[in-house]
C-alpha positions as CSV (number, residue, x, y, z in Angstrom):
1,M,80.8,66.5,74.1
2,N,79.8,69.5,72.1
3,I,79.3,72.8,73.8
4,T,78.9,76.5,73.1
5,I,80.4,78.8,75.8
6,A,81.2,82.4,75.9
7,K,84.8,82.8,75.5
8,E,85.0,84.9,78.7
9,E,83.6,82.3,80.7
10,L,86.1,79.7,78.8
11,V,89.2,82.4,79.5
12,R,88.0,82.9,83.1
13,G,87.9,79.0,83.8
14,L,91.3,78.0,82.3
15,Q,93.2,81.3,83.7
16,S,92.1,79.8,87.1
17,V,93.4,76.4,86.9
18,Q,96.3,76.9,84.3
19,N,99.0,78.0,87.1
20,V,99.5,74.5,88.5
21,V,99.9,72.8,85.1
22,N,103.5,71.4,84.9
23,P,104.5,71.5,81.1
24,R,107.3,69.4,81.7
25,T,106.0,66.6,83.7
26,T,106.8,62.7,83.0
27,L,103.1,61.8,82.7
28,P,101.7,63.3,79.8
29,V,97.8,63.8,81.2
30,L,99.3,66.1,84.0
31,S,100.1,68.9,81.1
32,N,96.3,68.8,80.1
33,V,93.1,70.3,81.6
34,L,90.4,68.1,82.3
35,L,87.1,69.4,80.7
36,V,83.8,67.9,82.2
37,A,80.8,69.1,80.3
38,E,77.5,68.6,82.6
39,E,73.9,70.2,82.4
40,G,74.6,74.0,81.9
41,K,78.3,74.1,83.0
42,L,81.8,73.2,82.0
43,I,84.0,72.1,84.7
44,L,88.0,72.3,84.1
45,T,90.4,70.8,86.5
46,A,94.1,70.8,86.7
47,T,96.8,69.0,88.8
48,D,100.4,68.4,89.4
49,L,99.5,66.1,92.0
50,D,100.5,68.3,95.1
51,V,97.7,70.8,94.3
52,T,94.8,70.7,92.5
53,V,92.5,73.1,90.8
54,S,88.6,72.9,89.7
55,C,86.7,75.8,88.2
56,T,83.3,75.4,87.2
57,V,81.6,78.2,84.6
58,T,78.5,78.5,82.7
59,A,78.0,76.6,79.3
60,D,75.3,75.6,76.4
61,V,75.8,72.1,76.6
62,Q,74.3,70.1,73.8
63,E,76.0,67.0,74.6
64,E,77.5,65.8,77.8
65,G,81.1,64.1,77.8
66,K,84.8,64.6,79.2
67,V,88.3,65.0,77.9
68,T,91.6,66.2,78.9
69,L,93.8,68.7,76.3
70,P,96.8,70.4,76.5
71,A,96.8,73.2,78.9
72,K,98.9,75.5,77.1
73,K,97.6,75.0,73.5
74,M,94.3,75.6,75.2
75,V,95.0,78.7,76.5
76,G,96.9,80.0,73.5
77,I,94.0,79.5,71.0
78,V,90.8,80.7,73.3
79,R,93.1,83.9,74.2
80,E,93.4,84.8,70.7
81,L,90.0,84.1,69.2
82,S,88.1,87.3,68.5
83,T,84.4,85.9,68.4
84,P,82.5,86.3,71.8
85,E,81.3,82.7,71.5
86,I,83.3,79.4,71.2
87,E,81.9,75.8,70.1
88,L,83.8,72.7,71.3
89,Q,83.1,69.2,70.2
90,V,84.9,66.3,71.1
91,D,84.9,62.7,69.1
92,E,85.2,59.2,70.4
93,K,89.2,59.8,69.8
94,N,89.4,62.4,72.2
95,V,90.2,65.1,69.3
96,C,88.6,68.7,70.1
97,S,87.4,70.5,67.1
98,I,87.1,74.4,68.1
99,H,84.9,76.8,66.2
100,A,84.9,80.4,66.4
101,G,83.6,82.6,63.7
102,A,86.1,82.2,61.0
103,S,88.4,80.2,63.2
104,F,89.3,76.5,63.1
105,F,91.2,74.4,65.3
106,K,91.8,70.8,66.1
107,I,93.4,69.8,69.1
108,V,94.3,65.9,70.2
109,G,93.6,65.3,73.4
110,L,93.8,62.2,76.1
111,G,91.1,60.1,77.7
112,A,89.3,61.4,80.8
113,N,89.8,58.1,82.5
114,E,93.8,58.5,82.7
115,F,93.3,61.8,84.8
116,P,94.0,61.5,88.6
117,P,90.6,61.3,90.4
118,L,89.8,64.2,92.7
119,A,90.4,63.6,96.6
120,K,87.0,62.8,98.7
121,F,86.4,64.4,102.3
122,E,84.1,63.7,104.7
123,E,81.1,66.0,105.3
124,K,82.0,66.3,108.9
125,N,85.3,68.1,109.3
126,K,84.1,71.5,107.4
127,V,84.1,75.0,108.6
128,S,82.8,78.2,106.0
129,I,84.1,81.4,106.1
130,S,83.9,84.7,103.9
131,Q,86.1,84.6,100.9
132,E,87.0,88.0,102.0
133,R,87.9,87.5,105.5
134,L,90.1,84.2,104.3
135,R,91.7,86.3,101.7
136,G,92.6,89.2,104.2
137,M,93.9,86.6,106.6
138,L,96.3,85.2,103.9
139,R,97.5,88.9,103.1
140,K,98.4,89.6,106.6
141,T,100.3,86.3,106.9
142,S,101.7,84.6,103.6
143,Y,104.8,87.3,103.3
144,A,106.2,85.6,106.2
145,V,106.6,82.3,104.9
146,S,110.0,80.7,104.8
147,T,111.5,80.5,101.5
148,E,114.3,78.2,102.7
149,E,114.0,74.7,101.6
150,S,116.0,73.2,104.5
151,R,113.3,74.5,107.0
152,Y,110.4,72.5,105.0
153,V,107.8,72.9,107.8
154,L,108.2,76.5,107.6
155,N,107.6,76.6,103.8
156,G,103.9,77.5,104.2
157,I,101.2,78.8,106.5
158,F,100.1,77.0,109.8
159,L,96.1,76.7,110.3
160,S,94.7,76.1,113.4
161,I,90.8,75.4,113.9
162,K,90.0,75.3,117.4
163,E,86.8,75.9,118.8
164,F,85.1,78.8,117.1
165,K,88.5,80.4,116.0
166,L,90.4,80.1,112.9
167,T,94.2,81.1,113.2
168,M,97.0,81.3,110.8
169,V,100.9,81.6,111.4
170,A,103.8,82.3,109.1
171,T,107.2,82.5,110.1
172,D,110.8,82.5,108.5
173,G,112.6,82.1,112.0
174,R,113.2,86.2,111.7
175,R,110.2,87.3,111.8
176,L,106.3,85.8,112.4
177,A,102.7,87.0,111.4
178,L,99.8,85.7,113.0
179,V,96.0,86.5,112.7
180,E,92.9,85.3,113.8
181,E,89.2,85.2,113.1
182,E,86.2,84.1,114.7
183,L,84.1,81.3,112.8
184,E,80.1,80.9,113.0
185,E,80.6,77.2,113.7
186,T,83.0,74.7,115.0
187,P,83.6,71.4,113.0
188,D,83.8,68.0,115.0
189,V,87.2,68.0,115.6
190,Q,89.7,70.3,116.3
191,V,92.5,70.5,113.6
192,Q,95.9,71.5,113.1
193,F,97.8,71.3,109.5
194,I,100.5,73.2,107.2
195,V,99.3,74.7,103.7
196,P,102.2,74.6,101.3
197,T,103.5,77.9,99.4
198,K,101.9,76.9,96.1
199,A,98.8,76.1,97.3
200,I,98.7,79.6,99.2
201,N,99.4,81.4,96.2
202,E,96.9,79.6,94.0
203,L,94.2,80.2,96.7
204,N,95.1,84.0,96.7
205,R,94.4,84.5,92.9
206,L,91.1,82.6,93.3
207,L,89.9,84.4,96.3
208,G,87.0,87.3,95.8
209,D,85.5,89.8,97.6
210,E,82.0,88.2,97.6
211,G,81.2,84.4,98.6
212,T,82.3,82.1,101.2
213,V,84.9,79.1,101.4
214,E,84.1,75.7,102.7
215,V,87.4,74.3,104.1
216,Q,88.0,70.5,104.5
217,F,90.7,68.5,105.7
218,Q,91.9,64.8,106.4
219,D,94.8,63.2,107.1
220,N,97.4,64.8,104.7
221,Q,95.1,66.7,102.5
222,A,93.0,69.8,102.7
223,S,90.3,71.5,100.2
224,F,89.2,75.0,99.8
225,F,85.6,75.2,97.8
226,L,84.8,78.8,96.7
227,S,81.3,79.4,95.7
228,G,80.2,82.5,93.8
229,E,77.3,83.9,91.8
230,G,75.3,80.8,90.0
231,E,77.1,78.1,88.8
232,N,80.5,79.8,89.1
233,S,82.6,78.3,91.7
234,A,86.1,77.0,92.4
235,L,87.7,74.1,93.9
236,M,91.3,73.7,94.9
237,I,92.4,70.6,97.0
238,T,96.3,70.4,98.5
239,K,98.8,68.0,99.8
240,L,99.5,69.3,103.5
241,I,103.2,69.4,104.5
242,E,104.1,66.8,107.1
243,G,105.7,67.5,110.2
244,N,105.5,69.6,113.3
245,Y,105.4,73.3,113.3
246,P,107.6,75.2,116.0
247,N,105.8,76.6,119.0
248,Y,105.1,79.9,117.8
249,S,103.7,81.3,121.2
250,Q,107.1,81.1,122.6
251,V,108.3,83.3,120.2
252,I,105.7,86.0,121.0
253,P,106.9,88.5,123.9
254,K,104.5,87.9,126.9
255,K,105.2,91.4,127.8
256,C,107.1,94.7,126.6
257,S,108.0,97.8,128.6
258,E,107.1,100.4,125.9
259,R,104.0,100.7,123.3
260,V,104.2,103.5,121.2
261,P,101.7,104.4,118.6
262,L,102.4,105.3,114.9
263,V,100.8,106.5,111.9
264,R,101.2,103.5,109.6
265,E,101.3,105.4,106.1
266,E,103.9,107.8,107.9
267,L,106.1,105.1,108.9
268,L,106.0,103.2,105.8
269,Q,106.9,106.3,103.4
270,A,109.6,107.1,106.1
271,L,111.2,103.2,105.7
272,R,110.8,103.1,102.2
273,R,113.1,106.3,101.7
274,A,115.6,105.0,104.2
275,E,115.8,101.6,102.9
276,I,117.0,102.8,99.5
277,M,120.4,103.8,101.6
278,T,121.0,100.2,102.6
279,S,123.0,97.7,101.0
280,D,122.8,93.7,100.8
281,K,125.7,93.5,103.2
282,A,124.2,96.1,105.7
283,H,120.5,95.8,105.2
284,S,119.1,97.5,108.6
285,V,117.3,100.9,109.8
286,K,117.9,102.3,113.1
287,F,115.2,103.3,115.4
288,A,115.8,105.7,117.7
289,F,113.0,106.5,120.2
290,T,113.5,109.5,122.5
291,Q,111.2,112.0,124.1
292,N,108.1,112.4,121.6
293,N,110.6,111.7,118.6
294,L,111.6,108.7,116.3
295,Q,114.5,109.0,114.2
296,I,115.1,106.6,111.5
297,T,118.4,106.0,110.3
298,A,120.1,104.5,107.4
299,N,124.1,104.4,107.5
300,T,125.7,102.3,105.2
301,P,129.7,103.3,104.6
302,D,129.9,102.6,100.9
303,V,126.3,103.8,99.8
304,G,125.6,107.0,102.0
305,E,123.3,107.8,104.6
306,A,119.5,108.8,105.2
307,R,117.5,110.5,108.4
308,E,114.1,110.9,109.0
309,N,112.3,112.5,112.2
310,I,108.9,111.6,112.9
311,A,107.0,113.1,115.8
312,I,105.6,110.8,118.3
313,N,103.8,110.2,121.6
314,Y,106.4,109.0,123.5
315,S,107.8,109.5,126.9
316,G,109.2,106.5,128.0
317,E,113.3,105.5,128.3
318,D,115.4,106.1,125.1
319,I,115.4,103.6,123.2
320,T,117.8,102.7,119.9
321,V,117.0,99.1,117.7
322,S,118.0,98.4,114.4
323,F,115.3,96.2,112.1
324,N,115.5,94.8,108.6
325,P,113.5,97.7,106.7
326,L,111.5,94.8,104.2
327,Y,110.5,93.0,107.2
328,M,108.8,95.9,109.0
329,M,107.5,97.4,105.6
330,D,105.9,93.9,104.7
331,P,102.9,93.9,107.6
332,L,102.4,97.8,106.9
333,K,101.7,97.4,103.3
334,V,98.8,95.2,103.9
335,L,97.2,96.2,107.3
336,E,94.3,98.5,106.9
337,D,94.5,100.5,109.9
338,D,95.7,104.2,110.1
339,E,97.3,103.6,113.3
340,V,99.7,100.5,114.6
341,F,101.6,100.2,117.6
342,L,105.1,99.2,118.1
343,E,105.9,97.3,121.3
344,M,109.6,96.6,122.6
345,S,111.6,96.5,125.5
346,D,115.1,97.0,124.9
347,E,117.5,96.8,121.5
348,L,118.1,92.9,121.9
349,S,114.3,92.0,122.0
350,P,112.2,91.4,119.5
351,G,109.5,94.3,118.4
352,V,105.9,93.5,118.1
353,I,103.6,95.3,115.6
354,K,99.8,95.1,116.9
355,V,96.5,96.7,115.5
356,Q,92.9,97.2,117.3
357,T,92.1,93.6,115.7
358,P,93.4,90.0,116.6
359,F,96.7,90.3,114.4
360,I,100.6,90.2,115.9
361,Y,104.0,90.6,114.3
362,V,107.0,90.0,115.8
363,I,110.0,91.1,114.0
364,M,113.6,89.9,115.4
365,P,116.4,93.2,115.8
366,M,119.5,93.4,113.9
367,R,122.6,93.6,115.8
368,T,124.7,96.4,114.0
369,N,127.9,98.2,114.9
370,T,126.8,100.7,112.6
371,V,127.5,104.6,113.7
372,S,125.5,107.2,112.4
């Protein structure tokens, strides 16, 4: 293999794949990144056997070939080089020579045949969506994923592709986020699967503002192919979480007695200030809805008290309900709407945040005996 590549292209490729590399693996080749040089491009791939990320960048290829090289060493070397172009030469013993101006390195690799092969997917089980829309869906749901290992089916985002609709759901048992987007085409089969947290994090890093994503799926795997400008593209393949996702529709209240319009940024800032006066033991804020007024109160005996009043358009019954402020702030941080709607029925029923687009956030109330 013999190629010349712009430093920024090689850095971008390595940064795209390096996060999935596990340096403490018992299989040495899994600490390496696979480099495949083909006409006009270099394909970099890394895997931990659960998540695989591949990135294609442009390169001037004098001699095609493939090799696996230690990912951490490659990232360290390439970052420190000061020249705009780098030359890579690999001999028959998988030793890579790196030339960059006055700098020279030799790095010992392993044969490409030792690297796990990429899974193949059937063409029919495929849908497309813009990168911008998919990234927006992930932003609106990923914060609600459970981090408790005992509830492994909740340690990811539930995806449902049905007719011309893509639905994403995340829940940790205390709150639930759901978002939907229309698809331009529908696959031959309707499908539901759970994408694990690590894959979601990698996908979030890879997604941009332009280009499309092709989502493919089979038994226990899904792939996300991100196409961009020219030869530049990325691919993520992940194993899926096995198990049955809970019936989330049962959690969403069918009807709420009150629907209150609120200014998103105003509510978010008030919650940020009130949250300062909570503690790990008493992590709740009280929402008191009265005629055209919302009073937000945090009262923690060993910390102190905070109180805010927000003028609102409200003429319903007086309702006082307590919520975890961090859970309430999470959707407000990622939504772009100026106005949100909080629906509720009483102090023991879930609160529901909605906007004008297909998004629902359900948050369970907190039982509290704190007196303000």
